[in-house]
C-alpha positions in Angstrom: 1.4 -21.7 -11.4 3.1 -22.2 -14.7 6.7 -23.1 -15.2 7.2 -19.7 -17.0 5.8 -17.8 -14.0 8.1 -19.7 -11.6 11.1 -19.1 -13.8 10.4 -15.4 -14.0 10.0 -15.3 -10.2 13.2 -17.1 -9.5 15.0 -14.9 -12.1 13.6 -11.8 -10.4 14.8 -13.1 -7.0 18.3 -13.6 -8.4 18.4 -10.0 -9.7 17.2 -8.7 -6.3 19.9 -10.7 -4.6 22.5 -9.3 -6.9 21.2 -5.8 -6.3 21.4 -6.3 -2.5 25.1 -7.3 -2.9 25.8 -4.3 -5.0 24.0 -1.9 -2.6 25.9 -3.3 0.4 29.3 -3.0 -1.4 28.4 0.4 -2.8 27.4 1.8 0.6 30.6 0.6 2.2 32.7 2.2 -0.6 30.7 5.4 -0.3 31.4 5.3 3.5 27.6 5.4 4.3 27.8 1.9 6.0 30.6 0.1 7.7 31.5 -3.6 7.5 30.7 -3.9 11.2 27.1 -2.6 10.7 24.1 -4.8 11.0 22.5 -3.5 7.8 25.6 -4.4 5.8 25.4 -8.0 7.0 21.7 -8.1 6.6 21.9 -7.1 2.9 24.6 -9.7 2.4 22.6 -12.4 4.1 19.4 -11.6 2.0 21.4 -11.3 -1.2 23.2 -14.5 -0.6 19.9 -16.4 0.2 18.2 -14.9 -2.9 21.1 -15.8 -5.2 21.5 -19.3 -3.7 17.8 -20.0 -4.4 18.3 -18.7 -7.9 21.4 -20.6 -8.7 20.2 -23.9 -7.2 17.0 -23.7 -9.2 19.0 -23.2 -12.4 21.6 -25.9 -11.4 24.5 -23.4 -11.3 26.2 -25.4 -8.5 29.5 -23.4 -8.3 27.6 -20.1 -8.0 25.2 -21.7 -5.5 28.1 -22.7 -3.4 29.7 -19.3 -3.3 26.5 -17.5 -2.7 25.6 -19.9 0.2 29.1 -19.4 1.6 28.7 -15.6 1.3 25.5 -15.7 3.2 27.0 -17.9 5.9 29.9 -15.6 6.3 27.5 -12.7 6.6 25.6 -14.5 9.3 28.8 -15.0 11.3 29.6 -11.3 10.9 26.1 -10.3 12.0 26.4 -12.5 15.1 29.7 -10.9 16.0 28.3 -7.4 15.5 25.2 -8.3 17.7 27.6 -9.6 20.5 29.6 -6.4 20.4 26.6 -4.1 20.1 23.7 -5.8 21.8 
């Protein structure tokens, strides 16, 4: 696999992660999802992971940190939701 192909794949992954964050936020604002819903947390987890991979690959360390933290917070939220609604 060429470096260009890998770069395009990682860049695409970053855009998908950003889209997941925007969808999650937009659905909450539109009152289609709630912040205590599993799907909201799942989108934030996947978005955070995708953007963390992207930012680590491109050495954007501050962005990598915040995206990793965002995904971690979403995991905690998902665990709490699953405990309340098994």
